[in-house]
N, C-alpha and C positions, 0 to 999 in steps of 0.2 A: 387497247388490248394489253393485258398484263404480260410482261416479259419475265418468265421465271429465271432467266439467266442474270437479270440486272442486279438483284440483291447479292448474288454470288460475286459478281464483278466488283460491286462496291465494297464488300467485305474484303476481297483480295486487295483492293486498292488501299484500304486502311492498314491492313497487316503489312503490305509491302512498303507503304510509306513509313510506318514506324520502324520496320527492320532496316530500311535504307538510312533513316535518321540515326539509329543507334550505330550502324556500321560506319557511317561517315564520322560520327563523333568519336568512336573508338579509334578509327584510323588517325584522326587529327591528334588525339591524345598521345598515341604511340609515336607519331612523328615529332611532336613537340617535347615530350618527356622521355622518349626512348633512351636517351643517354643517361638518365638518372634513375629511372624506376624499372623494375622487372615487369614486362607486360603480362607475364603469366602469374604474377602475385595476386592473391585474392584482394578484391576491392574492399577498401575500408568502409565501415558503417556510414561515416559521414558522406562519402562519395556515392554510396548506394542510395542514400537518402536524397541527395541532390539529383541523381539520375531519375529517381522515381518522381520527384517534383517536376522535373523537366518533361518526362514522358506524359505525366498527367496534364501539364499545361498544353503540350502539343496535341494531345488527344482531344481536349476540350475545344481547342481552336478548330480542329478538323470537324468535330461534331457541329460546332456553330456554323461553319461554312456549308456543311452538307444540309443543315436545317434551312439556312437562308436560300440555298439553291434548289431546295426540295429534291435533293439527289438520292434520297433513300426513304424507305418506309418509316413513318413517324414512330412506330413501335420500336423499330430497330435503333433509331436515334435516341429514344428514351432509355433503352437498355445501355447504350454507350454512355449516356449521361450518368446513369446510376453507377456504372463501373468506375467512371472517373471520380465521382463523389466518394465512393468507398475507399479509394486509394488516397484521396486528398484528406478525408476525415474518416479514419478507420473505426472510430467509436460510434457505431450505429445502433447499438443495443443498450437500452436502459435496464440495468441490472437491479439497482437499489436507489431509492430517493426518499429521504426523510428530513423534514425541517422541524419536527416536533411541535408545530403550531397547533395541532389538535389537542395538546395538553397531556398526552400520555404516550407511552411507548409499547402499549400492549397490542395495538392493532395497526395493520397496514403501514409498514411491516411490523411483524411481531418480534419484540426483543425479549430475551429471558435473562434475568439476573441470577447468576450462579453464586455470587458472594457479595457481601456489602449491601448498600442501599442506594437506590437511584430514584430520582423524581424529575419532572419537567418544571422548571422555574419559568413562569410566564415572562416573556420579553427577553429571556436569556438563552434557554435551551436545556439540554439534558445535563443534569448535574448529579454528583455522587456525594455521599457522606464521606468526609475525610477520615482515612484510617491512619494508623501509625506507620510511617515508612519502614520498609524492611531493614534499613540500616540500624534502626532503633530496636527492632524486634530481637536481634541477636543479643543485644545487651539485656533486654528484658527476660530472655529465655535462660540466662545464666543462673545456676543455682546460687542462692544467697549463702554467704558464709555465716556460720553460727558462732557466737561467743562461747567461751569455755563454760560459763554458767548455764547458757541455754543448752549446750551439748550435754552437760551433766544431767540436767533435768530431763532431757529427751531420753538419755540412756536409762535413768531411773524409772521413767514412765514405761519404757519398753519392757524393763525387767519385771516390774510389778504386773504388767499385763501378760507376761509370758511370751512376748513376741520378739525373740532374739533375732529372727531372720531379717528384721527391718532396721537393725542397729546402724548399719553402714550405708543405708540408702539416703541420698540427698533429698531435701524437701522438694515437692513437686514444683515444676516451673510455672510461672505465671502464664495464664492464657492470653494469647494475643489475637488480634483481629486479622483476617486475611485481606489481601488487596481487593478492592471492589472491582468486579468484573461483570460485564454485560455482553451478550452476543445475540446475533440473529442468524438463523439458518438460511443461506441463500447460495445459489450456484453462481460462482464468480469465474468467468473464463480465465484461462492462463494468461491471456493478454488483456490488460484492463487499464482504466484510468479512474482513480478514486480521488475524490476531493472532499475535504473537511473545512468547515468554517468553525473556528474554535478560539477560545480565549483562556489564558492562564492567569490565575489570581494569587498563586502562592509559590514562592521560590523554595520548594522542597519536594522530595519524593521522586516519582517516576511515572510517566504516562506512556502506555504502549498501545499500538494498534496491531492486531494479528489477523493474517489470512491463513486459514487452517484447512488442511486436508484430513479427512477421516475423523476418528474420535480420539486419537492419541496426541493431538496438539501439534503435529508436524506442519511446517509451513514457514512463512516469513513473518517477521515482526519489525515494526518501525517504532523505535524507542526514543522518547524525549526526556532528558534529565535537566530540570531547570538549574541555572547557575545560582550559587549561594553568595549572598552579600554583594550583589551586583556583578558577579563574575559571569563569564560566558557560559552558555548552556551547551549541551551535547546532544547530538542526533546520531543514532546508531541504526544500521540496517542489519538485522540478525536472521540467521537460519536456524530453525529448530527441527530436530529429527530425533529418532530413537537413540542416536548416539550422543545426544546432548545439544547444547546451544553454542553457536559460533558466530563471530562477528564478520560480516561481509565487508562493511565499510563504516567508518566513524568520522565525524567532523564536528568542530567547535562552531557554534552559531551564536548570533546575538540573542540575548535573553528576550523571551516573549511575555514576561510578567509585567505588561503595561496595561492589562485589563482591556485591551482592544481586541477586536475580532481579526484574526489572521487566517489567511487561506493556505491550506496545506494540500499539495497535490502529489500523489504517488502513482506513477505509471510503470507498466511493464509491457514491452513490445517483443517482437520476434527475436529469437536468439537469447532470451533471458535478460535483455537490457532493461535496467531499472533506473528511474530518475525520481528524485524528490525535490520539489520546489516549495518555497515558502514565500508567499506574496509575489509569485511569478519569478522569483530569483532561485536559480539552481543551487542546491545545497549538496546533493549526493548524486553520483552517477556511477553505477557499477553493473557488473554482469554476473549472473548466476543461473545455471541451467539445471539446478538440482530437482526442481519440481516442474514436471511437464504436463500434469493433468490439471483439471479445474479444481478450484477450492470450493468448499461447501459451507463455510461459515466465516463471519466477520466478528472479531472480538475487540473490545475496548477495555483496557485495564488501567485502573488508577491506584497506584501504591503510594498513598500519602499526598498526592497532588490535588489541587482544586482546579481542574480543567473543565470548562463548560463547552459542550459540543452544540453549536447552534444548528448545524445541518451536516448531512453526509450524503454523498451520491457516488455511485459507481457505474461507469459505462464499460462496455465490452465489445469485442469483435464477434461477428457472426461466424 
């Protein structure tokens, strides 16, 4: 005969066991470190992370024991397993995944080119037509100085045409190409883990990845500037808002221009904590809580660089 009180007692046992474990551990910490640390001070993120790992470990051990002893309803045990798995690996939702093996970027997912030219190069990945870097555009946009003879002929031509209003106007600036930009509309949770497999083939320009909210371009950008003449490259974490662009963190990193595929990982967890890893090595670690809502598009911008994106994937929390 089924006892309706038994599941309640088992649940109470688990909750009580975890509470006693935490209280015992907290008491032990206070006794051991009480002379040095303020027990009322907020717990550091690393300590909270360790506590969460320990709690998950103990929870899984209790679930395993209950399963072996058949001490609880199998459905209840499965729910506890799922809970432990979510805390052990919070990235349970597949938001975006594309390796461009289908030969295009038009379908599943759909990418849109807003400037420049992109194509999928078989065996390599998503590639863009190289544009003139913005550092050179300023020089190109400067008006050219005219010689005295050319200025005299210009004035004479204007007088003959009766167009005196244009005598002092400089010649039109040369047209320059915009950075190549491609984006996909996708709902990206505020807490995410994004991974790119990419290779860089030219030590010039600037490559950026943007997570955007709304239509005004506000959000976060991860910017990579290759090192010139064998020098170190630069990685910047930027915040873009209606007030402009500001640097959250910046670091010098080894150059990636070896034509090899590198793994870039950008994650954001609770509290706005962001990390950037390259080939599993931590490069940046900063905190910013400016944007609390989900992002609605992913951008990739190439300003004079030749960066080939082999694959991109984004995981999120439910």
